[in-house]
C-alpha positions in Angstrom: 67.2 141.3 -40.8 63.7 140.3 -41.1 64.7 136.6 -41.4 65.7 136.2 -37.7 62.3 137.6 -36.6 60.5 135.3 -38.9 62.6 132.4 -37.7 61.9 133.3 -34.0 58.2 133.6 -34.8 58.3 130.1 -36.4 60.0 128.5 -33.4 57.6 130.2 -31.0 54.6 128.9 -33.1 55.9 125.3 -33.1 56.6 125.5 -29.4 53.1 126.9 -28.7 51.5 124.3 -30.9 53.5 121.4 -29.2 52.5 122.7 -25.7 48.8 123.0 -26.8 48.9 119.4 -28.1 50.5 117.9 -24.9 48.2 115.9 -22.6 48.5 113.8 -19.5 46.6 110.5 -18.9 46.1 109.0 -15.5 44.8 105.7 -14.1 44.6 104.1 -10.7 45.2 100.8 -9.0 44.6 99.4 -5.6 46.8 97.9 -3.0 44.9 95.0 -1.3 45.3 92.7 1.6 42.8 90.3 3.2 43.7 89.7 6.9 42.1 86.5 8.1 41.1 86.2 11.8 43.3 83.8 13.7 43.8 82.6 17.2 46.5 80.6 19.1 46.7 79.2 22.6 49.7 78.6 24.8 49.5 76.1 27.6 52.1 73.4 28.2 54.2 72.8 31.3 54.1 76.5 32.3 50.3 76.1 32.6 50.3 72.9 34.7 48.1 73.1 37.8 50.0 71.5 40.6 48.4 70.9 44.0 51.9 70.0 45.3 52.4 67.4 48.0 49.5 67.1 50.4 48.5 64.8 53.2 45.8 62.2 52.5 43.6 63.9 55.0 43.6 67.2 53.0 40.2 68.5 51.8 39.0 71.5 49.9 42.1 71.8 47.8 42.5 74.7 45.4 45.2 75.3 42.8 45.4 77.5 39.7 47.5 78.5 36.7 47.1 80.4 33.5 46.7 79.8 29.8 47.4 82.4 27.1 45.2 83.1 24.1 46.2 85.4 21.3 43.5 86.3 18.7 43.4 88.9 16.0 42.0 92.3 17.0 38.3 92.3 17.6 38.0 88.6 17.0 35.5 87.1 19.5 36.5 83.7 20.9 35.3 81.1 23.4 37.7 78.8 25.3 36.7 75.3 26.3 38.6 72.8 28.6 38.3 69.1 28.3 39.8 66.6 30.8 41.1 63.3 29.3 37.8 61.6 30.3 36.1 63.9 27.8 33.7 65.3 30.4 32.2 68.4 28.9 31.5 69.9 32.4 35.2 70.1 33.3 35.0 67.3 35.9 38.2 65.4 35.5 39.9 62.4 37.2 43.6 62.3 38.0 44.9 58.7 37.7 47.9 57.3 39.6 51.3 57.1 37.8 51.7 53.6 39.4 48.9 51.2 39.0 46.4 51.5 41.7 42.7 51.4 42.4 42.2 55.1 43.4 41.7 58.2 41.3 41.5 61.9 42.4 38.4 63.7 41.0 38.8 67.4 40.3 36.7 70.3 38.9 37.9 73.0 36.5 36.6 76.5 37.2 36.9 80.0 35.8 37.2 83.3 37.5 38.0 81.8 41.0 38.0 78.6 42.9 34.3 79.0 43.6 33.5 80.4 40.1 31.6 78.9 37.3 32.6 75.4 36.2 34.7 75.5 33.1 33.9 72.8 30.5 33.9 72.3 26.8 30.5 73.2 25.4 31.8 76.4 23.8 31.4 76.8 20.1 32.6 79.6 17.8 29.3 81.4 18.3 28.3 80.4 21.9 30.3 80.5 25.1 28.4 77.5 26.6 30.3 76.6 29.8 33.5 78.0 28.5 35.2 81.4 28.8 34.6 84.2 26.3 37.0 86.9 25.1 37.7 89.3 22.3 41.1 89.4 20.7 43.4 92.4 21.0 46.2 91.1 18.8 48.3 90.5 21.9 48.4 87.6 24.3 45.7 87.5 26.9 46.2 85.7 30.1 43.3 83.6 31.4 43.4 82.0 34.8 42.3 78.4 35.3 41.3 77.1 38.7 41.0 73.4 39.9 39.5 72.1 43.0 39.8 68.7 44.7 37.3 67.8 47.4 39.4 65.2 49.1 42.9 63.7 48.8 41.9 60.6 50.8 43.5 58.1 48.3 46.4 55.7 48.2 49.6 57.8 48.4 51.3 58.4 45.1 51.5 60.8 42.2 48.3 61.4 40.2 47.8 63.3 37.0 45.5 64.1 34.1 45.8 65.9 30.8 43.4 68.8 29.9 42.9 69.9 26.3 42.3 73.6 25.7 40.1 74.5 22.7 39.8 78.0 21.3 36.7 78.4 19.2 36.6 81.5 16.9 
């Protein structure tokens, strides 16, 4: 009868020795991502500034529209506008669709029709005569105003193309 006790003691001794020899090793690793700053701009037909149909005696015309800028959260940006004549002060010239001698000068402005001129001297680090903002990760609507001093030109349709540049 002493054999079962001896056998039980041997099993317990082996189990205790195995438990004392068990060990756990750990290590770590990282999960990484590098999120680059980014911006996009939406203009197009929905952003066209249309003075509509006016009489040739009209003066002091004002029209506006909006552009949309989406930049990564906390990304500072500066928006510049350049008419097709490349004037950096936002002073553009609408040309007639049909050949003709006249043009319609206009001025781009920010904030309001009498606000600061809006041109394209903005850089990634300086607002210049552009408009500054800080990204939220969502689209931000920015109003654009245009003024025309006089419509005293040959009747017809006049237009110009403006390039929007987002510097960030």
